[in-house]
C-alpha positions as CSV (number, residue, x, y, z in Angstrom):
1,M,32.2,54.7,-77.8
2,Y,34.1,54.6,-81.1
3,I,37.0,52.4,-82.0
4,G,39.1,53.7,-84.9
5,I,38.9,57.3,-83.9
6,T,41.7,59.0,-82.0
7,D,41.2,61.2,-79.0
8,S,41.6,64.3,-81.2
9,G,38.8,63.1,-83.4
10,E,40.9,61.9,-86.4
11,V,39.3,58.9,-88.2
12,V,42.1,56.4,-88.6
13,G,39.9,53.4,-89.2
14,L,40.5,49.7,-88.7
15,V,42.2,47.3,-91.0
16,N,40.0,44.3,-90.0
17,A,37.0,45.7,-88.1
18,A,35.2,42.3,-87.9
19,A,38.2,40.6,-86.2
20,D,38.7,43.6,-83.9
21,M,35.1,43.6,-82.9
22,M,35.3,39.9,-82.0
23,R,38.5,40.4,-80.0
24,I,36.9,43.3,-78.1
25,N,33.7,41.2,-77.3
26,N,36.0,38.4,-76.0
27,M,37.9,40.8,-73.9
28,L,34.6,42.2,-72.4
29,R,33.3,38.7,-71.7
30,D,36.6,37.4,-70.1
31,G,37.8,40.5,-68.5
32,I,34.7,42.0,-66.8
33,K,32.4,40.4,-64.3
34,P,29.4,40.0,-64.0
35,D,28.7,39.4,-67.7
36,V,28.4,42.8,-69.4
37,T,28.0,41.7,-73.0
38,L,24.2,41.8,-72.9
39,F,24.4,45.5,-72.3
40,V,27.0,46.3,-75.0
41,Q,26.1,46.5,-78.7
42,S,28.9,46.6,-81.3
43,I,28.3,47.9,-84.8
44,I,30.7,48.3,-87.7
45,E,30.2,51.6,-89.5
46,Q,32.0,53.6,-92.1
47,M,33.2,57.1,-91.6
48,N,35.3,59.0,-94.2
49,G,35.5,55.8,-96.2
50,K,37.1,53.9,-93.3
51,D,35.7,51.1,-91.1
52,I,35.2,51.9,-87.4
53,I,33.3,50.2,-84.5
54,R,30.6,52.0,-82.6
55,M,29.8,50.5,-79.2
56,D,26.6,51.4,-77.4
57,V,26.9,50.7,-73.7
58,Q,23.7,50.6,-71.5
59,S,23.5,50.7,-67.8
60,G,23.8,47.1,-66.4
61,T,21.5,45.5,-63.9
62,E,24.2,43.8,-61.7
63,R,26.4,46.8,-60.8
64,P,29.2,47.2,-59.9
65,Y,31.0,45.6,-62.8
66,Y,34.6,45.0,-62.1
67,L,37.9,43.9,-63.7
68,V,38.6,40.2,-63.3
69,G,41.6,39.9,-61.0
70,K,41.0,43.2,-59.3
71,G,37.6,42.5,-57.6
72,I,35.0,44.8,-56.2
73,R,37.6,47.4,-55.1
74,P,38.4,50.9,-56.2
75,E,41.2,49.5,-58.4
76,G,38.8,47.1,-60.1
77,V,35.6,49.3,-60.5
78,Y,35.7,52.4,-62.7
79,V,33.1,55.2,-63.3
80,R,32.9,57.9,-65.9
81,H,33.6,61.5,-64.9
82,G,33.2,63.6,-68.0
83,A,35.6,62.2,-70.6
84,A,37.7,60.4,-68.0
85,S,37.4,57.0,-66.3
86,V,38.3,57.0,-62.7
87,P,38.4,54.4,-59.9
88,A,35.1,54.3,-57.9
89,T,35.2,55.2,-54.3
90,D,34.4,52.7,-51.5
91,T,31.2,54.7,-50.9
92,S,30.0,54.6,-54.5
93,I,30.8,50.8,-54.7
94,R,28.7,50.2,-51.6
95,K,25.9,52.2,-53.0
96,M,25.9,50.3,-56.3
97,I,25.8,47.0,-54.5
98,R,22.9,48.0,-52.3
99,E,21.0,49.5,-55.2
100,T,21.4,46.2,-57.1
101,D,21.2,43.6,-54.3
102,G,19.4,45.3,-51.5
103,D,20.6,45.3,-47.8
104,S,20.0,41.6,-47.2
105,Y,23.3,39.8,-47.0
106,E,21.7,36.5,-48.2
107,K,21.2,38.2,-51.6
108,L,24.6,39.8,-51.9
109,R,26.9,38.6,-54.6
110,S,30.2,36.9,-54.0
111,I,33.1,37.8,-56.2
112,E,34.2,34.1,-56.2
113,Q,31.3,31.9,-57.4
114,K,33.1,28.6,-57.1
115,L,32.6,28.7,-53.3
116,S,33.9,26.1,-51.0
117,F,34.2,25.7,-47.3
118,D,37.6,24.1,-47.5
119,S,39.1,27.6,-47.2
120,A,38.1,31.0,-46.0
121,N,36.3,33.1,-48.6
122,S,38.3,36.3,-48.0
123,E,36.8,38.1,-50.9
124,L,33.2,37.6,-49.7
125,A,34.3,38.6,-46.2
126,E,35.8,41.8,-47.5
127,V,32.6,42.7,-49.3
128,F,30.7,42.2,-46.0
129,Y,33.3,44.3,-44.2
130,R,33.0,47.1,-46.8
131,L,29.3,47.1,-46.5
132,Q,29.6,47.4,-42.7
133,L,27.7,44.1,-42.2
134,I,30.4,42.7,-40.1
135,E,32.9,44.3,-37.6
136,A,35.9,42.2,-38.7
137,Y,36.6,38.9,-40.4
138,G,38.9,36.0,-39.6
139,T,38.2,36.0,-35.9
140,G,34.6,34.7,-35.5
141,I,35.3,31.0,-34.9
142,Q,38.2,31.8,-32.6
143,K,35.9,34.1,-30.5
144,I,33.2,31.5,-30.4
145,F,35.4,28.7,-29.0
146,E,37.0,31.2,-26.6
147,A,33.5,31.8,-25.2
148,Y,33.0,28.1,-24.7
149,K,36.4,27.3,-23.3
150,T,35.1,26.5,-19.8
151,S,31.9,24.7,-20.9
152,L,31.4,21.0,-21.3
153,A,28.9,21.8,-24.1
154,Q,31.0,22.8,-27.1
155,P,30.0,24.2,-30.5
156,I,29.5,21.5,-33.2
157,I,30.6,22.4,-36.7
158,N,29.3,20.4,-39.7
159,I,30.8,21.0,-43.1
160,T,29.7,19.7,-46.5
161,P,30.7,20.8,-50.0
162,N,28.0,23.4,-50.0
163,V,26.7,23.9,-46.5
164,F,28.3,25.2,-43.3
165,K,26.4,24.7,-40.1
166,I,27.5,25.5,-36.5
167,I,25.4,24.5,-33.5
168,L,25.9,26.7,-30.5
169,P,24.7,25.2,-27.1
170,N,23.0,27.5,-24.7
171,L,25.6,28.6,-22.2
172,N,23.0,29.5,-19.7
173,N,22.2,25.8,-19.2
174,A,25.5,24.2,-20.1
175,P,27.6,22.6,-17.4
176,V,30.9,24.3,-16.6
177,I,34.1,22.2,-16.7
178,D,35.5,21.6,-13.3
179,T,38.2,18.9,-13.3
180,R,37.9,18.5,-9.6
181,E,34.5,17.0,-9.9
182,I,32.9,14.2,-11.9
183,P,34.6,14.5,-15.3
184,G,38.1,14.5,-13.8
185,E,37.2,11.7,-11.5
186,R,35.9,9.5,-14.3
187,V,39.0,10.1,-16.4
188,M,41.3,9.3,-13.5
189,R,39.4,6.1,-12.8
190,Y,39.6,5.1,-16.4
191,A,43.4,5.9,-16.5
192,R,44.1,3.9,-13.3
193,E,42.1,0.9,-14.6
194,R,43.8,0.8,-18.0
195,G,47.1,2.5,-17.3
196,T,46.6,5.2,-19.8
197,I,44.0,7.4,-21.7
198,N,44.1,9.6,-24.8
199,R,41.8,12.4,-25.8
200,K,39.6,10.3,-28.1
201,Q,38.9,7.9,-25.2
202,A,38.1,10.8,-22.9
203,E,35.6,12.2,-25.5
204,H,33.7,8.9,-25.6
205,L,34.0,8.3,-21.8
206,L,32.5,11.7,-21.0
207,G,30.3,12.2,-24.1
208,I,31.8,15.6,-24.8
209,S,33.6,17.3,-27.7
210,Q,37.2,17.1,-28.6
211,T,37.9,20.6,-27.3
212,A,36.2,19.9,-23.9
213,A,38.0,16.6,-23.5
214,G,41.3,18.3,-24.1
215,L,40.4,20.9,-21.4
216,V,39.7,18.2,-18.9
217,L,42.9,16.3,-19.6
218,R,44.9,19.6,-19.5
219,G,43.4,20.4,-16.2
220,L,44.4,17.1,-14.8
221,V,47.9,17.5,-16.1
222,E,48.2,21.0,-14.5
223,Q,47.0,19.5,-11.2
224,G,49.7,16.8,-11.4
225,E,47.2,14.0,-11.6
226,L,48.2,13.0,-15.2
227,T,51.4,13.1,-17.1
228,R,51.4,13.8,-20.9
229,E,53.7,11.9,-23.2
230,G,54.0,11.9,-27.0
231,Y,53.3,14.4,-29.7
232,S,50.4,15.3,-32.0
233,R,48.1,12.3,-32.6
234,N,50.3,10.0,-30.5
235,V,49.7,11.9,-27.2
236,R,48.7,9.8,-24.3
237,Y,48.1,10.5,-20.6
238,F,49.4,8.4,-17.8
239,V,48.6,8.5,-14.1
240,S,51.4,10.5,-12.4
241,K,53.6,8.7,-10.0
242,T,53.3,9.8,-6.4
């Protein structure tokens, strides 16, 4: 690639080739990820008495390289077709990722390297979706809790700044919630003795998760045994008046 020569082949040269070369290298470093500068060599040459820049670009080892802000998408990844640069197709992007990282998702690169579990990493999920490693994204946790909605044993999620762990109890051995039996009876006895109960107290009383305790209390409300009062964290349950 030559800087200082028009598409028609006319040598126009550069006024300050050294400054232009530094600016181009900075643009490459800041505008393209992963770092491509190791595979680009810039040299100032003279042609027809004018300074030009010759850039030798080698094939990188972490393809696909993409424009910052565009991501690993057709609008961010370009390939050469003859003299033209055109957006890469989804298929060619997947091929480049697999050729570089393999098929193991543990080794796949994330577009966003400052990863946190405080929010969903939609970019990484999109890469998995495009690689056909997941069916969809944004619904997994919801589906998990839906599967456990009638179980006393609930999933446990532990989150740290760099680790996400979810423990899934075996549903084949987990007791099923039945508010007509022991859990409901224990909650009612507690509420009658103390006049009221909240979800946190039900959790400790039954030794179950927040979600499971909420289900027990909701079942008792639906049966008319308890009456719910308050909002948000101030919700309390009182024994219904007969």
